N, C-alpha and C positions, 0 to 999 in steps of 0.2 A: 679886398681882406673884409670888406665890407660884408660880403654873401658867405664868406667862410664860419664868419661869428653865429649869424644863424641856423646854418649846417651843421657845425658842432654841437650848438646847445640842443638842436632836433633829435640830432642821434644821441646825444649825452640821455634825454627827459627820455627816450623813447624807451631804453635799455633799462634805464632805473624804472620805470613805470611797471616795466615790465618783470624786472626783479622783486620789487615790493608784490607784486599781483602774485607772482606764484611761487613765491619763496618765502618773504617774512608773514605775510597775513596767513597763508597755510601754517605756517611753523607756530604763527602763535596761537591757533585755533585747535590744531592737535598736536602740536610738538610736544607737548609735555604731558600728554594722557598716562593715568596710574591704572593699573589691574581692577577690574572691578569686584566689589567683594560684597557680602551682606552683612548686617547691622552686627554680626557675632564673630565675621572676620573669617571665618570659615571656608565659603565656597569663592576663593580666588582663581581669577579667570582674565587673561591666558597665566600659564606659568612656565617659572625659566626653562629650557628644553635641557635633557641629561647630558653627560658628555658624550653618549657616543652620537647621540642625537645631533647635539652640536658638531662633532666632528661630520658624521654624514651630511649634511647641511653643505660642509666645503666641498663634500666629494661630489655632489649635486649639482654645484656650481661649475668645477673645476672640468666637470664632463658635458657641462653642456645640454644638463637635462631645461635648464630654463628659458632655452630658445625657441624647446618644442611643444613645454605646458604651462599653463600659469596657473596661479595661486589666487585664482578671486573671483568669488561666485558674484555674476554682475545683476542689479538688480531686473526685476520685472517688464521694466519699462526700456531696458536696454538691451536684455538677451533674455532667452528660456533656460539658462542653468538650470534654477531650482525645478523645472518642470523635468530636466534632465536627471535628476536625483544626483547632481552635484552639489549638492549644499540644502539646508530646512532654512536658510535664511542670506539676504547678500550678505557679502563681505564687509569691514565697518574698521574703522583705522585702529581700535585699537586689540583688536585682531593681529597685529605686527607691531605691539609694544616691545617685542623682545626681537624681532627681526632687526639684522644689520648686516647688509643692505636689505630692504623691502624683497622678495620675489614675485612680485605681480605678473609678470610677463606680458609679452604683447601680442603673442602667435599663439595658436592652439593646434597644430599637428598632430597632437595627442589630447585625452580626454583631461579637463582640469583637476589636480592635486590636492585644492584644499582641505576636502574631506576624507582620503583615500585613507587615512589610519580609521577611521567612521566605518568605513564599508568591512574592516576587518571581523573573520568572523568572531562571537562569542568567547570562545576557548581559547585560548593564547597558542598558535601554533607555533611559536618559537619552541617551547619545550617538547621533547619527542612522546609520543604516546605508546604506553608500553602495549606489547600485543598481550592477547586476552586466550590464556592455556583452556582447554576445554574440559568446562566442569559438570557438575551434576544437576538437574534440574532443580531450581532453589536453593542452591547453593550459598550460603551466608560469605563475604568475604573474609579473610585471612584477617586474625585479630591484630588492630593498628594501622592496616590500609586504611588508604584516605578512598572516601567514597567518590570520590570526584574522578581519580583515577578510574576506579573499577568501574564506573557508565559510562568515562570517557575511550574505555581500552575497546576495540572495535573486536567483533568475536571472529575465528578463522573461518577465511573465505567472504568476509563482510567488504562493502564498497567503503572506503576510506571516504564518502562524502558526510558533509556536517548531518549529524542527528536532529533529529526535531525536539528528543526528549528533554528535558531538563534533567541533572545530576541525581537531584533528589526523588525524583520519578524515578527513575534508573532503577536507585539504591534501595527504592522501599518494595519495585516489582522482585527484584533478586533475592531480600532478605525479608522475608515475614517476621511481626514482632512475636515474640514468646507469649503463648496462655500462660493469663493468672493464674488459674484454676480450670479444674476437671470440667466445670460446665463451661468457661470460655474456648476450650478446646474441645470439647462436644458441639457448641453450639454451631447451626450453618451459616455460611459465610454470608455479607449483605450483597445482595446485587447490586454490580459495577453503576455507576453514572452512566450516562448515555455521555461519549465524547461531546464537545462543544466543537460544531465545527467554526473556522477561522472563517472572517469577514470576507465576503470576495471582493477581489483588486490586489494589488500590490499594497506591501507595506510602505510608509513615505520615506521609510531609511533604508530601504532596498534599493540598490540601483537595476536599473534596469539592463542588464549583462547579460553575455548567452551563461549557458549553463555549463558547469563543471564536467567534464568529458569524466570519465570513468576510467580511475588510475590516477587521477592528477590532482595536485594537493589543493584543500579548500580556497576558495576564490578569495584573494588579498589576504592571505595569510603570509606568515615569513617565507616558508618555503614558498610558494608561490609565486613570492616577487624574486624569489632569486632567480628561479626557472624562465621568468620571463627575463630577470636582467643576463640571463645566459644564452637564452634563446628565445626571442620574442617570437617566432613565427611558430613556434611548438607551441602556443597559446593562442596564436590569432594568425592564421594561416595568410592575410592580407595586410599584415602590420609592418612598417616602412620604418620601425624602430630601429637602431643599430644595436647589435649584440656586444655586449661588454665581457667580454669572454676574459679579458684579463684582467679582471678584478677577481678570478675565482684561479686556484690552483690544481693541478693533474697532479698525483702525487701516487708511488704503487702502497697496495693494499698491504697495512703491517698490523697483524693484530684486531682487535675489535674494529666494526666498522662504527667510526663517528657519528652522531644523529642529526650532524646537519648536513652529511654530505648528500648531494645533489639526486633525486631518484631521477636518471635520465633512460631514455629508451631510442630505439631506433638510429638514425644518423647521429644525434647527440652524444649517445652514449659512448661512454669512453672505451678504450681497449680492454681488451682481460687481463685483470691483474689489477687496474688501476681504477682510482676512486675522483670525482670533481668534488671539491672544499670550499666555498665562501672562505676570501680572504679576510683582513679585519674593516678593509675598506669596503666590503661589500655587505659586510654585518653593520657598519658602520649608516651604509645609506640606506637599508631594507629599515631600520631602528627610526632612522630621519622620517622615510615614508609613510611609516607605522605611526609616527607623531602626528602627523598633519590632521586635526581634529577642531575645526570651526563650527562646531553645534551647539556650543554652549550658548543660551540665549542671551543676549545683550538689554540692556533698559533702552538704547536710543536706537535698536534695529528691531522691527515688528518680525516676526519669526512668520514662514509661511504657516497658514493653515488650513487643515483638509474642509470642505465644504460639510456643513452640520445636514444630519440626515433630515428627507421631507419627515414634517408632520403626520401625525396617525390619529385615527380616532377625532376624539372632541376635541384636541388642540386645532385640528385642523379646520374642525366645523365651526370653532371660535373665530380664525383670521376669515 
């Protein structure tokens, strides 16, 4: 009996100290974090997820996506996640204020998804882009038409790849401003300023991924995610991700083709007279993926900044 008491106390003390060190102390330190905001209370991060994104999170968990994808950008001393362009800074506890439970993940059979929504194209691919009808040169858009739609609409035969020009520049190029008087109309046009070349090297926010094939939707857009979920090997031939075709419905084409119908080719194409459309579960899952963005700067985390360019001229001589 004398030997059982110290053994029992030792086991109890071991579990008690482990529970205090792994549960009580961390919860007292970071268990009651609030969203970060500026002095005016306008720049709040993080924000609660929308209804579709929250339901998509349950779809994400229910289909086991967290077993192959992590959602944590590890610090420089632990991994090269920032160098892989998976994030601009390491993840912090404040990033997961509204996540219950937190989907950190422990394996990476696929890339990290902490900032998968940050990689989406600038123009939202959820909205269908209307096809532009052939128009005469320098023809202005119809009255009441949105300049964004007019600039984003591809010309006939053009590739659906993302355009590098902004809507404002495209609208200004297609609709010249009217001359106020005859002198202004007769004046010769000023020479165009030389185009500024982009700095060498990739943008820090641009992931180092393979280029989008001709005819494919823009990378990391909603249409791209749907095609990737339906047929992963249509995007990456060596992908080991399972196909989630049960999240999509095959139905007969009746009336006008819906904007969210998948554009499939080859062996993935549906039979003649049928179309593949995402279910509500698939739309929620894509909404959740496109909501993943941890790029907002935090006070407690130092963001990774690119090295400053070398000094030139007098500054270099002073050093």
